[in-house]
N, C-alpha and C positions, 0 to 999 in steps of 0.2 A: 496846378492840376489840369487846367484846360490849355490846350494848344491854341494858338491864335488861328483865326479863321483863314488867314492868308494862305495856309497850306492847302485849303480846300477850294479856293476860288482863284480867279485871276487876280493879279496884283492890284492893290488899292494904293492910291498915292499916300505918301507918308503924312500929308496934312489931314487926311481923313482917319476917323476911328475905324479900324478894320472890322470891328464888331458892331458897327452901326448899319442899320438897314431900314427900309420902309416897305410896308405892305403894298404889294401890287394887286393881289387878289387872293381870295380863299377858294381853294379847289374842292375840298370836302372837310370833314371834321378833324382830320389830322394832317392835312397837307395844304401848304400855302405857296404862293409865288411871291418872292420878295425882290426888291431892287437893292443891289449891293455891288459896290465896286464898279459901277457904271453898266451893269447888266442885270437881266432878270434871271433869277434862279428858282427852281422848284425845291421846296423844303419839305422833308418828312419830319414831323415832330418826334423827337426821341422819347422812347419809354412809354408811349401811350398808343392806344388803338381805339378808334371810334367805329361804330357800326357803319357798314358800307352804304354808299349812295350811288356810286358810279362804277362799281366793279363789273367787268364784262360777263361774269358767270354767276355771281352771287345775288345780283339784283339789289333792291333796296331793303336793307335790314332794319329791324325794329330800332327805333330811336336814331337812325342815321340822319334823316332830314333835320331833326332837332339839334343834333350835334353840329352839323354844318351851319345851321342858322345861328347857333350860339357863338361859334367861332367867328362868323361874319359880324356879329354884334360886338365881340371883343376886339376885332381887328378890321375896322373899316379901311378902305383903300387910303393909303397915305399915312397910316399910323406909323410913327417912328418906333423902331425896335432896337433892342440890344440883343444880340445873339451870341450863343456860346456853343462850341462843339465839344465833343467828348474825345474818345480815342480815334474813332474812324470819321473821316470827313464826309464820305458818300456811301449810299447803299448800292446794291447791284443794279438799280435802275438809273443811277447817276444823280439821284436827288441828294442835296445836302442834308445831313443829319444834324439837327440843331435843337438846342434848348432856346426858347424864344421868350423874351420879356418885353412888355410895353415900356418904352424908354421913360416916359413921363412919370409913371406910377410904380415901376419895377414889378408889375404883376407878372408872375411866372405862368405863362399860358399853358404849358404842358401840365403843370400841377393843377391849375385851375380847372381844366377839363376833367381830370380824374376826381377832384374834390367835389365838384358839382354834379357828378354822376353822368357826364357826357362821354366818358372814355373809361376804359379799363387799362391797367398797367400792361405793358408788353415789353419784355426784355429784348434789347438789341445788343447782344454780346458783341464786343466787349464794352459797349457804351452803357455803363451802369452807375454813373455818378449819383443819380437821384433815385435809384431803384427802391430803396427803403422808404423814402418820402412818398413815392407813388403808391406803394403797397399800403402804407398807413392811410393815405387819403382814400384809397378804394375801400378799405375796410370800414372807415367811418361813413363813407357815402352809402355803402350797402347796409350798414346798421341803421342809418337814417332813412333808408328806403326812398332815396331820391333818384331822379333822372332815370337812366336805363334800368337801374335796380328795381324801380317801381313798375316801369312800363313794360319790361320785357321778361318778366318771370314766367 
């Protein structure tokens, strides 16, 4: 179902796992920089949208700082990752579009953000492999009145 990440990045040596990466930094609640294939790449997490903290015209939105802080907690610098792409490798801004997992625990970061109320689902057609999971997690978070569902009503 998933294409290898090689088609979206520079070539990675065959002795390396092309889907292995490390956290370089957290940009905001749904964007990170990773080290992969010998270079640093900006990544937009597929299928999720967190409130803005650095948008040039929207300013800081309700629960944006909390979403960014939570992602920094989940992904400290140097965290080993497993990444997967969907249909498209990059968005119109040149960012890699990825599903991100913590390598040691297999924690699915995109889903975790939605399930804990730090993000809402956002469809990135045609990248929809986890669309139903994200919708279900958001429904449960809203019903539980957690995260942005509690803070931003």
